[in-house]
C-alpha positions as CSV (number, residue, x, y, z in Angstrom):
1,M,-9.2,6.8,-24.9
2,R,-5.6,7.4,-23.9
3,Y,-4.6,6.8,-20.2
4,Y,-1.3,7.8,-18.8
5,I,-0.8,6.0,-15.4
6,I,1.9,6.6,-12.8
7,A,2.4,4.0,-10.0
8,G,5.7,4.2,-8.1
9,E,5.4,1.1,-5.8
10,A,4.4,-2.5,-5.7
11,S,1.0,-1.8,-4.3
12,G,0.4,0.8,-7.0
13,D,1.4,-1.8,-9.6
14,L,-1.2,-4.1,-8.2
15,H,-4.0,-1.5,-8.2
16,G,-2.9,-0.1,-11.5
17,S,-3.1,-3.5,-13.2
18,N,-6.6,-4.1,-11.9
19,L,-7.6,-0.6,-12.9
20,M,-6.3,-1.2,-16.4
21,K,-8.4,-4.4,-16.6
22,G,-11.4,-2.3,-15.6
23,L,-10.7,0.4,-18.1
24,K,-10.3,-2.2,-20.9
25,S,-13.6,-3.8,-20.0
26,K,-15.4,-0.4,-20.2
27,D,-13.4,1.2,-23.1
28,A,-12.7,-1.1,-26.0
29,E,-10.3,1.5,-27.4
30,A,-8.3,2.0,-24.2
31,V,-4.6,2.8,-24.9
32,F,-2.1,3.0,-22.0
33,R,1.3,4.5,-21.3
34,F,2.5,4.0,-17.8
35,W,5.0,4.0,-15.0
36,G,4.6,0.8,-13.0
37,G,5.7,-2.8,-12.8
38,D,5.2,-6.3,-14.1
39,L,1.5,-6.6,-13.2
40,M,0.7,-3.5,-15.2
41,A,2.9,-4.6,-18.0
42,A,0.9,-7.8,-18.3
43,Q,-2.2,-5.6,-19.1
44,S,-0.5,-3.8,-22.0
45,R,2.2,-3.9,-24.6
46,P,5.9,-4.0,-23.5
47,E,6.6,-0.6,-25.3
48,D,3.9,1.1,-23.1
49,L,6.0,0.8,-20.0
50,V,7.9,4.1,-19.5
51,R,9.7,3.3,-16.2
52,H,9.7,0.3,-13.9
53,Y,8.9,1.3,-10.3
54,K,12.0,-0.7,-9.1
55,A,14.2,1.6,-11.1
56,A,12.4,4.8,-10.3
57,A,11.4,4.2,-6.6
58,V,12.7,6.4,-3.8
59,M,12.1,5.4,-0.2
60,G,12.8,7.6,2.8
61,F,14.4,11.0,3.4
62,S,18.0,9.8,3.0
63,D,17.1,8.0,-0.3
64,V,15.6,11.3,-1.6
65,L,18.8,13.1,-0.9
66,A,21.0,10.4,-2.4
67,K,18.9,10.2,-5.6
68,A,17.8,13.8,-6.0
69,G,19.4,14.0,-9.4
70,R,17.5,10.9,-10.6
71,I,14.2,12.2,-9.2
72,L,14.5,15.5,-11.0
73,S,15.5,13.7,-14.2
74,N,12.5,11.4,-13.9
75,L,10.2,14.4,-13.3
76,D,11.6,16.2,-16.3
77,F,11.3,13.2,-18.5
78,C,7.7,12.5,-17.3
79,R,6.5,16.0,-18.0
80,K,7.9,15.9,-21.6
81,D,6.5,12.4,-22.1
82,I,3.0,13.5,-21.1
83,L,3.1,16.5,-23.3
84,Q,4.2,14.5,-26.2
85,W,1.7,11.6,-25.7
86,Q,-1.3,13.9,-25.1
87,P,-3.5,11.6,-22.9
88,D,-7.2,12.0,-22.3
89,A,-6.4,11.6,-18.6
90,V,-3.3,11.3,-16.3
91,I,-4.1,8.8,-13.5
92,L,-1.9,9.1,-10.5
93,I,-1.8,6.2,-8.1
94,D,-0.7,7.0,-4.5
95,Y,3.1,7.8,-4.5
96,P,2.5,11.5,-3.5
97,G,6.1,12.8,-3.4
98,F,6.4,12.4,-7.1
99,N,2.8,12.4,-8.2
100,M,1.8,15.7,-6.6
101,R,4.5,17.4,-8.7
102,V,3.1,15.7,-11.8
103,A,-0.4,16.9,-10.8
104,R,0.7,20.5,-10.6
105,F,2.4,20.3,-14.0
106,C,-0.6,18.7,-15.7
107,H,-3.0,21.3,-14.2
108,K,-0.8,24.1,-15.5
109,E,-0.9,22.4,-19.0
110,H,-4.6,21.9,-18.9
111,I,-4.3,18.1,-18.9
112,R,-7.0,16.2,-16.9
113,V,-5.8,14.6,-13.7
114,F,-7.4,11.8,-11.7
115,Y,-5.8,10.8,-8.4
116,Y,-6.5,7.2,-7.4
117,I,-5.8,6.2,-3.8
118,A,-5.5,9.5,-2.1
119,P,-2.4,10.8,-0.4
120,K,-2.8,10.1,3.4
121,T,-3.5,13.7,4.3
122,W,-5.7,12.5,7.1
123,A,-2.5,11.3,8.8
124,S,0.0,14.0,7.9
125,R,0.7,16.9,5.5
126,E,-2.9,18.1,5.6
127,G,-1.9,21.1,3.6
128,R,-1.8,18.9,0.5
129,N,-5.6,19.0,0.5
130,R,-5.5,22.6,-0.8
131,K,-3.1,21.4,-3.6
132,I,-5.4,18.4,-4.4
133,K,-8.4,20.8,-4.8
134,A,-6.3,23.1,-7.0
135,W,-4.6,20.5,-9.3
136,V,-6.7,17.4,-9.3
137,D,-9.9,17.1,-11.4
138,K,-11.2,14.2,-9.3
139,L,-9.9,12.2,-6.3
140,F,-10.8,8.5,-6.1
141,I,-10.6,7.3,-2.5
142,V,-10.6,3.7,-1.3
143,F,-11.3,3.7,2.5
144,P,-14.6,4.4,4.2
145,F,-13.1,6.6,6.9
146,E,-11.9,8.9,4.2
147,I,-15.4,9.8,3.2
148,P,-16.2,12.1,6.2
149,Y,-12.6,13.4,6.2
150,F,-12.5,14.6,2.6
151,S,-16.1,15.8,2.8
152,S,-15.3,18.0,5.7
153,R,-12.3,19.5,3.7
154,S,-14.5,20.1,0.6
155,V,-12.3,17.9,-1.6
156,P,-14.3,16.4,-4.5
157,F,-14.0,12.7,-4.5
158,V,-15.5,9.4,-5.7
159,Y,-15.8,6.3,-3.5
160,K,-16.5,2.9,-5.1
161,G,-15.0,0.5,-2.5
162,N,-11.5,-0.9,-2.1
163,P,-9.7,-2.8,-4.9
164,L,-7.8,-5.0,-2.4
165,L,-10.9,-7.1,-2.1
166,D,-10.7,-7.9,-5.8
167,A,-7.0,-8.7,-5.6
168,V,-7.3,-11.0,-2.6
169,D,-10.4,-12.8,-3.8
170,A,-9.0,-13.4,-7.2
171,H,-5.8,-15.0,-5.9
172,E,-5.3,-18.7,-6.3
173,F,-3.7,-19.8,-3.1
174,S,-1.2,-22.5,-2.7
175,R,0.8,-23.6,0.4
176,P,4.4,-22.3,0.5
177,C,5.5,-25.2,2.8
178,D,4.1,-28.3,4.5
179,T,5.0,-27.4,8.1
180,P,3.4,-24.9,10.4
181,Y,5.0,-21.4,10.4
182,I,4.7,-17.8,11.4
183,A,4.7,-15.1,8.7
184,L,6.9,-12.1,8.9
185,L,6.3,-9.0,6.7
186,A,9.1,-6.6,7.7
187,G,8.2,-3.7,5.4
188,S,9.6,-2.6,2.0
189,R,12.0,0.1,3.1
190,K,15.6,-0.8,4.2
191,G,15.0,1.3,7.4
192,E,11.9,-0.7,8.2
193,I,13.7,-4.0,7.7
194,S,16.7,-2.9,9.8
195,R,14.4,-2.1,12.7
196,M,12.0,-5.1,12.4
197,M,14.4,-7.9,11.8
198,P,16.6,-7.9,15.0
199,V,13.6,-7.8,17.3
200,C,11.7,-10.4,15.3
201,M,14.7,-12.7,15.0
202,E,15.1,-12.6,18.8
203,A,11.4,-13.4,19.2
204,A,11.7,-16.3,16.7
205,D,14.6,-17.7,18.7
206,R,12.4,-17.6,21.9
207,L,9.3,-19.0,20.2
208,G,11.3,-21.8,18.5
209,L,8.9,-21.8,15.5
210,K,9.5,-21.8,11.8
211,V,9.3,-18.3,10.3
212,I,8.7,-17.4,6.6
213,I,9.6,-13.9,5.6
214,A,7.6,-12.5,2.7
215,G,10.2,-10.7,0.8
216,A,9.1,-7.2,-0.4
217,P,9.0,-6.9,-4.2
218,S,11.5,-4.0,-4.2
219,R,14.1,-5.9,-2.1
220,S,16.4,-8.8,-2.4
221,S,17.7,-11.7,-0.2
222,S,20.7,-9.6,0.7
223,D,18.5,-7.2,2.6
224,Y,17.4,-10.0,5.0
225,L,20.2,-12.6,5.2
226,P,22.5,-10.5,7.4
227,Y,19.8,-10.6,10.1
228,I,18.9,-14.2,9.7
229,G,22.5,-15.5,10.0
230,E,22.7,-19.2,10.6
231,R,19.1,-19.8,11.7
232,K,17.7,-22.9,10.1
233,N,14.1,-22.1,11.1
234,V,13.9,-18.8,9.1
235,E,13.6,-18.5,5.3
236,V,12.8,-15.7,2.8
237,V,10.3,-16.3,0.0
238,F,9.6,-13.8,-2.7
239,G,6.6,-13.4,-4.9
240,R,4.1,-15.3,-2.7
241,T,3.0,-12.9,0.0
242,Y,-0.7,-13.8,-0.2
243,D,0.2,-17.5,0.0
244,I,2.4,-17.0,3.0
245,L,-0.3,-15.0,4.8
246,K,-3.0,-17.4,4.0
247,Y,-1.4,-20.5,5.5
248,A,0.4,-18.9,8.4
249,D,-0.7,-19.6,11.9
250,A,-0.1,-16.0,12.8
251,A,1.7,-13.0,11.3
252,V,4.0,-10.2,12.5
253,I,3.5,-7.3,10.2
254,N,5.1,-3.9,9.7
255,S,2.3,-1.3,9.4
256,G,1.0,-0.8,5.9
257,T,-1.1,-2.3,3.2
258,A,0.0,-5.7,4.3
259,S,-1.9,-5.5,7.6
260,L,-5.1,-4.9,5.7
261,E,-4.3,-7.7,3.3
262,A,-3.8,-10.0,6.3
263,A,-7.2,-9.0,7.6
264,L,-8.9,-9.7,4.3
265,I,-7.2,-13.0,3.9
266,G,-8.0,-14.0,7.5
267,T,-4.6,-14.3,9.2
268,P,-4.3,-13.5,12.9
269,Q,-1.7,-10.7,13.2
270,V,0.1,-8.2,15.3
271,V,1.3,-5.0,13.8
272,C,4.7,-3.6,14.8
273,W,6.4,-0.3,13.9
274,S,9.3,1.8,15.1
275,T,11.6,4.5,13.7
276,N,14.3,6.8,14.9
277,R,13.5,8.9,18.0
278,L,13.3,12.2,16.1
279,T,10.9,10.9,13.4
280,Y,8.8,9.2,16.1
281,L,8.4,12.4,18.1
282,I,7.4,14.3,15.0
283,A,4.9,11.6,14.0
284,K,3.6,11.6,17.6
285,Y,3.1,15.3,17.5
286,I,1.3,15.2,14.1
287,L,-1.0,12.5,15.3
288,R,-1.8,14.4,18.5
289,V,-2.8,17.4,16.4
290,M,-4.8,15.3,14.0
291,D,-6.8,13.6,16.8
292,H,-9.0,11.7,14.4
293,V,-6.2,9.3,13.7
294,K,-6.2,6.7,16.6
295,F,-4.3,3.8,14.9
296,I,-1.4,3.2,12.5
297,S,-2.8,0.3,10.6
298,L,-5.5,0.4,8.0
299,G,-7.7,-2.4,9.3
300,N,-8.1,-0.8,12.7
301,L,-8.7,2.6,11.1
302,C,-11.5,1.2,9.0
303,L,-13.5,0.3,12.1
304,G,-12.1,3.0,14.4
305,R,-11.3,0.5,17.1
306,E,-8.5,-2.0,17.8
307,V,-9.2,-5.3,16.1
308,F,-5.6,-6.4,16.4
309,R,-2.7,-5.2,18.5
310,E,-0.3,-2.5,17.4
311,F,3.1,-2.3,19.1
312,V,4.6,1.1,18.4
313,Q,8.2,2.3,19.1
314,D,9.3,1.2,22.6
315,D,6.3,-1.2,22.8
316,F,7.8,-3.1,19.8
317,N,10.2,-5.4,21.7
318,P,10.8,-9.2,21.8
319,D,8.9,-9.6,25.0
320,N,5.7,-8.1,23.6
321,V,6.0,-9.9,20.2
322,V,6.6,-13.3,21.9
323,S,3.6,-12.8,24.2
324,E,1.2,-11.7,21.5
325,V,2.2,-14.4,19.0
326,R,1.7,-17.0,21.7
327,R,-1.7,-15.6,22.5
328,L,-2.6,-15.6,18.8
329,L,-1.6,-19.3,18.6
330,E,-3.1,-20.5,21.9
331,D,-6.1,-18.3,22.9
332,V,-9.0,-19.6,20.7
333,E,-11.4,-17.0,22.0
334,Y,-9.0,-14.2,21.3
335,R,-8.4,-15.4,17.7
336,G,-12.1,-15.8,17.2
337,R,-12.8,-12.2,18.2
338,M,-10.1,-11.0,15.8
339,L,-11.5,-13.0,12.9
340,E,-15.0,-11.6,13.6
341,G,-13.5,-8.2,13.5
342,Y,-12.0,-9.1,10.1
343,K,-15.5,-9.8,8.8
344,E,-16.5,-6.3,9.9
345,I,-13.5,-4.8,8.1
346,R,-14.4,-6.6,4.9
347,R,-18.0,-5.4,5.1
348,S,-16.8,-1.8,5.7
349,L,-14.9,-1.9,2.4
350,G,-18.0,-2.7,0.3
351,G,-18.4,-5.5,-2.1
352,G,-16.2,-6.7,-5.0
353,G,-15.8,-5.1,-8.3
354,A,-14.2,-1.8,-7.1
355,S,-11.6,-1.6,-9.8
356,E,-14.2,-1.9,-12.6
357,A,-16.5,0.5,-10.8
358,I,-13.7,3.1,-10.4
359,A,-12.7,2.6,-14.1
360,G,-16.4,3.3,-15.1
361,A,-16.5,6.4,-12.9
362,M,-13.3,7.7,-14.5
363,I,-14.6,7.2,-18.0
364,S,-17.9,9.0,-17.1
365,E,-15.9,11.9,-15.7
366,I,-14.0,12.3,-19.0
367,Q,-17.2,12.1,-21.0
368,I,-18.9,14.7,-18.8
369,Q,-16.0,17.1,-18.9
370,D,-15.6,16.7,-22.7
371,N,-19.3,17.5,-23.2
């Protein structure tokens, strides 16, 4: 069968590549055309890559305005490309700003749509659920807390576990350096980096420890070096995020997929997040309205309780970061409780093999609908 896959970020590239492996294992005649990155490209032919996510990605409201012409051009090209290629299914991976528009187009053209890794409507923009029901043939969710949420909204879905387990467990770890260090994952957006780095650099100065920054795939050294300055105890390493997390004594992480990866790898962590005041007030209002969302990080959301600390907005400051990192390093009992919580998070996500199970479910959906 013919699968047209759209992933717009590094995490989507990872999940897309594992899904492609699963589809190939279940469908010997699988053919792909995709928007993604190097990991997905490794699962197919070079000519099957339509756009690399680094060239197509848009991050943040200001970036949307600056690149509006490119976004519209990409959408127009994508629509024409899908019509010309005539896939058996279009598989959309997260990236809702772009992919929801593609879903609407495909529905109008009677092209089958699967949405893999749901838009986070449980956190904001709940009105998208109506559009998902209208435009998407089947939603494939990856978090246990999404089951009651989408059930209560009557959104048809399939849950087969979380593919991050496969990605983490398949990784061959190696040490990034020989000395003890703290890991810093400052986010993938420039705005996140600009807010994380000054606070974390001050904390690093006060802690006096080596810090390794896991460079985001969509960023370059120039995004970090202005904040690092002349510090000799801080370095940026790209392409080794899992290795950096695995051997770190502790990690300071911007909220996102990385916090869940740290939990699955077993790295004691603190999650930090801040934004401009207006965006924060809007987000705070949305979360107050959607009172089922108690945390900002996926690991805590999985269990519905605080397994690791979250410093949000004004609470994200050098004093709190220094205090929490020291506690992670020195309080053996505290670390132990966190690691036990990590085991619960892992169990909540089900066993391994999610990518292959999701691929099998997608193929079954196609066969059922075609018959």
